[in-house]
C-alpha positions as CSV (number, residue, x, y, z in Angstrom):
1,X,-14.7,-22.1,15.8
2,X,-11.7,-19.7,15.4
3,X,-9.4,-20.8,12.6
4,X,-5.6,-20.8,12.9
5,X,-5.4,-17.8,10.5
6,X,-8.0,-15.8,12.5
7,X,-6.1,-16.6,15.7
8,X,-2.8,-15.4,14.1
9,X,-4.4,-12.2,13.0
10,X,-5.9,-11.6,16.5
11,X,-2.5,-12.1,18.1
12,X,-1.0,-9.7,15.6
13,X,-3.5,-7.0,16.4
14,X,-3.0,-7.5,20.2
15,X,0.8,-7.3,19.7
16,X,0.4,-4.1,17.7
17,X,-1.8,-2.5,20.4
18,X,0.8,-3.4,23.1
19,X,3.5,-1.8,21.0
20,X,1.4,1.3,20.5
21,X,0.8,1.6,24.2
22,X,4.5,1.3,25.0
23,X,5.5,3.8,22.4
24,X,2.8,6.3,23.6
25,X,4.2,6.1,27.1
26,X,7.7,6.5,25.8
27,X,6.7,9.6,23.9
28,X,5.2,11.2,27.0
29,X,8.4,10.6,28.9
30,X,10.4,12.1,26.1
31,X,8.3,15.2,26.1
32,X,8.8,15.5,29.9
33,X,12.5,15.5,29.4
34,X,12.2,18.2,26.7
35,X,13.4,15.9,24.0
36,X,14.0,17.4,20.6
37,X,10.8,16.9,18.7
38,X,12.4,17.0,15.3
39,X,14.7,14.1,16.1
40,X,11.9,12.0,17.5
41,X,9.9,12.6,14.3
42,X,12.9,11.4,12.3
43,X,13.1,8.2,14.2
44,X,9.4,7.5,13.9
45,X,9.3,8.2,10.2
46,X,12.1,5.7,9.7
47,X,10.3,3.2,11.9
48,X,7.1,3.6,9.8
49,X,8.9,2.1,6.8
50,X,7.8,-1.4,7.9
51,X,4.4,-0.6,6.5
52,X,5.7,-0.9,3.0
53,X,8.4,-3.5,3.5
54,X,7.4,-7.0,4.6
55,X,3.6,-6.4,4.5
56,X,3.4,-8.6,7.6
57,X,1.4,-7.1,10.5
58,X,3.2,-8.9,13.3
59,X,6.5,-6.9,12.8
60,X,5.1,-3.5,11.8
61,X,5.5,-0.4,13.9
62,X,2.8,2.0,12.8
63,X,2.7,4.8,15.3
64,X,3.5,8.5,14.5
65,X,5.0,11.0,17.0
66,X,3.4,14.0,15.5
67,X,-0.1,13.2,16.7
68,X,-2.1,10.7,18.7
69,X,-3.8,8.0,16.6
70,X,-7.2,9.1,15.2
71,X,-9.3,6.0,15.4
72,X,-11.2,4.9,12.3
73,X,-14.9,4.1,12.6
74,X,-15.5,0.6,14.0
75,X,-16.5,-1.9,11.3
76,X,-19.9,-2.4,12.8
77,X,-20.6,1.3,12.5
78,X,-19.4,1.6,8.9
79,X,-21.5,1.0,5.8
80,X,-19.5,-0.7,3.1
81,X,-19.4,1.8,0.2
82,X,-18.4,-0.8,-2.3
83,X,-20.2,-3.3,-4.5
84,X,-20.1,-7.1,-4.4
85,X,-17.0,-8.5,-6.1
86,X,-17.3,-10.1,-9.5
87,X,-17.4,-13.9,-9.7
88,X,-14.0,-15.5,-10.2
89,X,-11.0,-17.0,-8.5
90,X,-7.6,-15.5,-7.7
91,X,-4.8,-17.0,-9.7
92,X,-1.8,-18.5,-7.9
93,X,0.7,-18.8,-10.7
94,X,4.3,-17.5,-10.0
95,X,7.3,-17.1,-12.2
96,X,11.0,-17.8,-11.6
97,X,12.4,-14.6,-13.2
98,X,11.4,-11.2,-14.2
99,X,9.8,-11.1,-17.7
100,X,11.9,-9.6,-20.5
101,X,11.3,-5.9,-21.0
102,X,9.2,-5.6,-24.1
103,X,7.3,-2.4,-23.6
104,X,8.0,0.7,-25.7
105,X,9.7,3.1,-23.4
106,X,8.8,6.0,-25.6
107,X,5.0,5.2,-25.6
108,X,2.3,6.1,-23.1
109,X,0.8,3.4,-20.9
110,X,-2.1,3.4,-18.6
111,X,-3.4,1.0,-16.0
112,X,-7.1,0.6,-15.1
113,X,-8.1,-1.0,-11.9
114,X,-11.8,-1.9,-12.1
115,X,-12.5,-2.3,-8.4
116,X,-15.7,-3.0,-6.5
117,X,-15.5,0.6,-5.2
118,X,-15.1,2.2,-8.7
119,X,-12.5,2.5,-11.4
120,X,-9.0,3.8,-10.6
121,X,-7.2,5.0,-13.7
122,X,-3.4,5.4,-13.5
123,X,-1.1,7.1,-15.9
124,X,2.1,5.0,-15.9
125,X,5.7,6.2,-16.2
126,X,7.1,3.9,-18.8
127,X,10.2,5.8,-19.6
128,X,11.2,6.5,-16.0
129,X,10.3,3.0,-14.6
130,X,10.4,0.6,-17.6
131,X,11.0,-2.6,-15.5
132,X,8.1,-1.8,-13.2
133,X,5.6,-0.8,-15.9
134,X,6.7,-3.9,-18.0
135,X,6.1,-6.1,-15.0
136,X,2.7,-4.7,-14.4
137,X,1.8,-5.0,-18.1
138,X,2.9,-8.7,-18.0
139,X,1.1,-9.5,-14.7
140,X,-2.1,-7.7,-15.7
141,X,-2.1,-9.6,-19.0
142,X,-1.9,-12.9,-17.1
143,X,-4.9,-11.9,-14.9
144,X,-2.6,-11.9,-11.9
145,X,-4.4,-9.0,-10.1
146,X,-7.9,-10.0,-11.0
147,X,-10.2,-10.8,-8.0
148,X,-7.5,-9.8,-5.5
149,X,-8.2,-7.7,-2.4
150,X,-6.5,-4.5,-1.5
151,X,-5.4,-5.8,1.9
152,X,-4.2,-2.7,3.8
153,X,-5.3,0.8,4.5
154,X,-3.2,3.3,6.5
155,X,-4.8,6.5,7.8
156,X,-2.4,7.6,10.5
157,X,1.0,9.3,9.7
158,X,1.0,8.0,6.1
159,X,-2.0,7.7,4.0
160,X,-2.1,4.8,1.5
161,X,-4.1,1.9,0.2
162,X,-1.9,-1.2,-0.5
163,X,-2.8,-3.8,-3.1
164,X,-1.2,-6.4,-5.4
165,X,-1.0,-9.5,-3.2
166,X,-3.1,-12.4,-4.4
167,X,-2.8,-14.1,-1.0
168,X,-4.3,-11.0,0.8
169,X,-1.8,-11.4,3.6
170,X,0.8,-8.8,2.7
171,X,3.4,-11.5,2.1
172,X,2.6,-12.7,-1.5
173,X,4.3,-12.0,-4.7
174,X,4.9,-13.2,-8.3
175,X,8.0,-15.2,-7.5
176,X,10.4,-12.7,-9.0
177,X,11.6,-9.3,-8.0
178,X,12.3,-6.1,-10.1
179,X,14.9,-3.4,-9.6
180,X,14.2,0.0,-7.9
181,X,13.6,2.8,-10.4
182,X,12.8,6.5,-10.6
183,X,13.8,7.2,-7.0
184,X,14.7,10.8,-8.0
185,X,11.4,11.5,-9.6
186,X,10.7,15.3,-9.6
187,X,7.4,14.7,-7.7
188,X,9.3,13.5,-4.6
189,X,10.2,16.6,-2.7
190,X,11.3,16.8,0.9
191,X,10.8,13.0,1.3
192,X,7.1,13.4,0.5
193,X,5.1,11.1,-1.8
194,X,2.3,13.4,-2.9
195,X,-1.3,12.4,-3.1
196,X,-2.0,10.5,-6.3
197,X,1.4,8.7,-6.4
198,X,1.4,5.0,-7.2
199,X,4.6,3.3,-5.9
200,X,6.0,-0.1,-5.3
201,X,6.2,-1.8,-1.9
202,X,9.3,-3.7,-1.0
203,X,11.1,-5.6,1.8
204,X,13.4,-2.8,2.8
205,X,16.2,-4.2,0.7
206,X,17.2,-2.8,-2.7
207,X,15.6,-4.4,-5.7
208,X,13.1,-6.4,-3.7
209,X,9.8,-5.1,-5.3
210,X,7.4,-7.8,-6.6
211,X,3.7,-7.2,-7.3
212,X,2.6,-5.2,-4.2
213,X,2.0,-1.5,-4.7
214,X,0.4,1.4,-2.8
215,X,-1.7,4.3,-3.8
216,X,-1.3,7.5,-1.9
217,X,-4.5,9.4,-1.1
218,X,-2.9,12.2,1.0
219,X,0.6,13.5,1.0
220,X,2.8,11.1,3.0
221,X,6.3,11.5,4.3
222,X,8.5,8.6,3.3
223,X,12.1,8.3,2.2
224,X,12.6,7.9,-1.6
225,X,13.0,4.1,-1.4
226,X,9.8,3.1,-3.2
227,X,9.6,3.2,-7.0
228,X,7.0,5.8,-8.1
229,X,5.6,4.5,-11.3
230,X,2.2,6.1,-11.8
231,X,-0.2,8.8,-11.0
232,X,-3.9,8.4,-10.2
233,X,-6.5,10.3,-12.2
234,X,-8.9,12.8,-10.5
235,X,-11.8,10.4,-10.7
236,X,-9.5,7.6,-9.3
237,X,-8.7,9.9,-6.3
238,X,-12.4,10.2,-5.6
239,X,-12.6,6.4,-5.3
240,X,-9.5,6.4,-3.0
241,X,-11.1,9.1,-0.8
242,X,-14.3,7.0,-0.5
243,X,-12.3,3.9,0.5
244,X,-10.3,5.9,3.1
245,X,-13.4,7.5,4.6
246,X,-14.7,4.1,5.5
247,X,-11.6,3.5,7.7
248,X,-9.8,0.3,8.6
249,X,-10.7,-2.6,10.8
250,X,-8.3,-2.0,13.8
251,X,-9.4,1.5,14.7
252,X,-5.7,2.3,15.1
253,X,-5.0,3.7,11.7
254,X,-3.6,0.6,10.0
255,X,-5.4,-2.5,9.0
256,X,-7.6,-4.1,6.4
257,X,-10.0,-1.6,4.8
258,X,-13.6,-1.6,6.1
259,X,-14.6,-1.1,2.5
260,X,-14.5,-4.3,0.5
261,X,-11.8,-3.3,-2.1
262,X,-11.4,-6.0,-4.7
263,X,-9.8,-5.5,-8.1
264,X,-12.2,-7.2,-10.4
265,X,-10.0,-6.6,-13.4
266,X,-6.7,-4.9,-14.0
267,X,-5.6,-3.9,-17.5
268,X,-2.6,-2.1,-18.9
269,X,-3.0,-0.4,-22.3
270,X,-0.6,1.4,-24.7
271,X,-1.6,4.6,-26.5
């Protein structure tokens, strides 16, 4: 029997495919009229921001005008490169307000995501994004990320793995929001988030970050609206590449990863 949630996801996928078909037809007409490619690209890049805003599939527009979608391998044809998740339950606790900033802004902090696909080590930018790093230190200490799935992989136009939602739906959060920070980071050049960047997802509104974040596994063009607060280690990038190589479950470049990516344990340490 198909559950209500499965039916909702099926309808969301069907809606996305219809949107993609309409946009593909529109692009072909635009090319026939000799439309200016640069302007089309600009519109599509702006449209693609929905990937990191609500995290809700039903309203996302995930096509890219620079190239046709490269389908990911179908789930049935992909061997899951990851291990079985550790035993344990996702915590559902939320908080009414952002925790007080107690980290040492002059110290070095690191976050380790012990995932079913391998460890992802991240150097955190405490001095440049103290609210964000403090929030992650707080949430990790509460076990908030433990046993949670990374719910979205994008392999078309922008190249990211999105995690940090205990509900696994793309709409969950800790109950509070944190301010945007470090939007003029030196690493963000020409509206590109370089491979290895770890940044906050948001709703599209200022100061709307919660717990969801994305890890960039290839340079991705995005406006500087998403707090960059960490950098993935070389070994962590190898893990991300492995996850990306397995593709996602829609075959359209945006969906749940075929790899079973579960954060068994998240820790933030000071050195």
